[in-house]
N, C-alpha and C positions, 0 to 999 in steps of 0.2 A: 604289392601286398606285403605288409610287414611280417616279420617273423614273430613267433610266439615267445614273448619274454616274461610271461607271467608264471608265478609259482602257484600251483593249484593244491589246496589242502582240504581237509575235512572240517566242516562246521558242526554238523550233527552226525554222530557215528551210530545212529540207529536207523535201520533200513525201513523205508516205506515201500509198500508194494508198488504204488504208482504215486510218487510224490509230485505235487503240482502247485501252481498258483502261489509262489512265495511272495510275501508282502512284508516289507519293512514298515512297521508302524511309526510314523514320524513323531508321535507324542510319547508313546510307551517305550520307544527305542528297543523293540524286540522284533523277532521274526515270526510271522505266522505262515503256515502253509497247510496243505491238505494231503491226505492219502485217500485217493478216490475210491478204490474198491474196498478199503477198510472202513469207509464211512466215518472218517475221523478228521477233526481239525486239530492242528498242533501249534504250540507256542514255544519258541526257543529263546531263552535269554542268554546272550553271549557273555554277560558279566558273571552271572551265577552258574551258568551251564545247565540250568533247570529246563527240562522238557516236559511240558504239560499237554494233556490230550483231552479232547471232548469227543465222545461217541454220539453220532446222530443216526437218524433212522434210515436215511437214503444217501446215495453218493453226493458228495460236494464237489462240484467242478471248479469253483472259484469263489473268491471272497473279496470284500472291500471294507475298510473302516467306515463307520457311520459318524457323522458330525456329532460332537458333544451336545450341541444345542437341540439335537433331535434324539437324544437318549444314549448316544454312544454305542459301544459294542461293535459287533461285526455283522455285515450283511452276507449271508451264505446263499449261493445259488445251488440248490440241491435238485435232484431229479424231479421232485414233486413240487418245486416252486421256490420262492424266495422266503428266507427265514432271518430273523434277527437273533443273534446269540449274545446274551449278556455274559461277558467273560468273567464278571465278578461272581455271579450266582450260578452260572451254568444253564440258566433257563433259556428256552427257545420259544419264539413266538412267530407264527406264520404271518407273512405279509401279503403274499400273492400266490395263487396257484400257477403252475407251469402253463405256458401258452401253446403247448404241443402235446402230442400223444406220448405219454410217459412210458408206454410199453416198447417204443422203438427209439426214443430219443432221451437224452439227458443234457443238462447244461455242462459245458466244458470250460473253455477259456473266457475270462471276462474281467472288467475293471470299471471303476467310476471315471467319468470324463472330468475335465477341469471345472465344469459347471455343476458337478454333483449328480448328473444322470448316470444310471448304472447300465452298462452294456455287457451282454453275455451271449456267446455263441453256443451252438449245440453240436452234438455228434449224432449222426444217424447210424445206429448200431448195425442194421442189416447191410450197410455199406453201399448198397445199390437200391434205387437210384440216388442221386445227390439231393437229399431232402432236408439237410441241416440248414440252419439259418442263423442270422445275427439279430438279436433283439435288444431294444432299448427300453428301459423301465424309467418312467418319469411321470410325475403327477398322478401316481397310483395306477398307471396303465402301461401295458406292454405294446410296443409297435415293432413289427418286423421291418428291419432296415435293409437287409441283404439276404440272399439265399443262393440256392443251387451249389452247395458245397456238401462234402461228406463229414469232414471234421474241422470245425472252426477253431482257429488258433491265432497266435501272433498279434493279438490286439495291442495297440499302443498309439499314442498321439505325439506329434512333433512338439518341440518346446513352445512354439508360438500358438499351438492349438489349431492350426489351419488345415492339418492333414491327419488322416487316420489310416493306420496300417491294419490289415486283416489277412490271415492266411487260411488256405485250405491244405491241410497236411496231406491228404490223400492225393491231391493234384500236384503236390510239390511246388506250390506257387504262393507267393506273397503279393497281395494287392495293395493299392493305395487309393484313397478317396479324398476329395475335397471335403472339408468339414466346416459346417457353419455353426460357430459357437453359440450364436444367439438362439437359433431354432433347434439345434441338435440334429440337423439333417445332413446327409452325405450325398455326394454326387460325383460323376465323372470317374467311375471305377476303371483302373488300368493296372497293368502288371508292373510291380516294383522289382521282383526277383523271381526267377524260375530255376529249379534245380532238376538235374537228371534223375529219372526214375530208375529204380533198381531193375536190371535186366535179369531174365531167367538164368539161373545158375550162377549169377555173379556173387562172389564171396563178399561178406559184410565188410571185410577189410578194404575192399575196393569201392565201396558204396559210400557216397557222401552224406547220406541221410536225408530226412525230410523235415520241413519247417514245423516247429512246435511253438512254445511260448517265447515272448520277446520283451525287451525293455529298451528305453531310449535314454541317452545321456544328454548332458547340458548342451553339447555341440550339435545335437540332432542326429547323432549316429545311432543306428538301429542294431541292437545286439540280439541274436537269434539262436536258440538252441536247436540243434539238428539231431532229431531222434534217430537212433541207430547209426548216426554218423560220428559219434564220439567226439563232438566238437561244438564250440561256439563260433559263430561268424559275426563279424562286425561290418556293417555297410555304412557308407557315407549317406547324407541326405539325398545325394544325387544318384544313389544306387551302385556306387563303386565298392567292390569288395576290398576292405582295408586290412582285415586281419582274420586269421583263423587261430583259435585257441584249442589245442588238443586237450582232451579230458581223459581221465582214467576210467570212465564208465561208458558203455556202449550207448545208453539211452538217457541222455540229459533231456529234461522236459521244459524247463523255463528258468530264465535268469531274472533277478531283480537287484536293484541297487540298495545298499543298506549301510549301516554304521553311522556314527555321528556326522561324518563328512560325506556320506553317500558315495564313497569310493570303494566299498567292498561289494563285489558281485557275489550274490548267493545263487547257487544253481541246484534246483531239485532234480531228482533222477528216479529211474524205475528199475525194479528187478523182477517184477511179476511176469510169469510165463516165459522167462528167458532160459536158454539152454544151460544145463548143469555145468558143462565145460566152460562156458563163458563166465558164469558166476564164480567158478573156482579161480579163474584168472583175474577177475575184477571184484575183489572183496568190498570195494566201496560202492558197488551198485545199490541204488536205493537210498544212499546217504545224501545229505545236503552238502555240497561242496562250496568252497569260497576261494576268491582270488582278489588281489588288490589292483586297482587300475588308476590311471592318471586323472581321468576326467570324471567328475561326479555325475551321478544319474539324477533323474527327475524324482522328486518326492511323490509318494502315493497320494492320489486324490481321495477326498472323503465323499461318501455317498450321502445324498439328501433323499429322504423318503417322501417328502411332500414339496 
């Protein structure tokens, strides 16, 4: 495993309670992300340093850009369903109702696949039993593609689009599936990586964290944020741990590749419900962090609504 040679800095020095789903827009060349409990969508322009916010009615778990031919804007996966946000006017229009009980679940991690279908997992808020699932939205309909998890995370595709990654944060496990690009079906679920769970009384400093959001680079390496582990980890396509990147925040949530050359990794983080002593020691908690890497990442996919 290689040593951490990256310099980690601040991209956005405004704290989100639970920053998530960073998205580098390949056309606009700006960073979008969400603050889940604040019910906000945020847009950061690295050139002007402008930070813009949109307030919405329910929690946004994730988002994706919509193809310009289908009206553009952003597709938001909110607790109560899918919405289109017109980022020019600020208007929102509901596309589909949520396919689950909104009293116990909400959308969490999600993205569009290379063919434009939108995938989003859920979190089952009572935590027991494992009733969260992974949904695919295509052709105006939801389909449940996988289930039996508590907190869906880690969604990503390999560069050739033949494999799909998906994690259950609660189980400390990342899975991988065979992905059929033509049909949008998945099969042959197996474990890609598994992490040690926190033992009773174990200090956080000795805990490696649990898998949250992820991104893939051009070489197929899988970059994963380890919530409460204060680090990013990079795995080879074969599952070898290549690198750990120490971070100055306890709770990173998700990386994405951005910048004109897609060699800047942006990492969202959380500060909500964290101990006061921890926040005093980690003033960047909730900020968006950044670091430069050698290998570019994959560009974000655009969602198709029809």
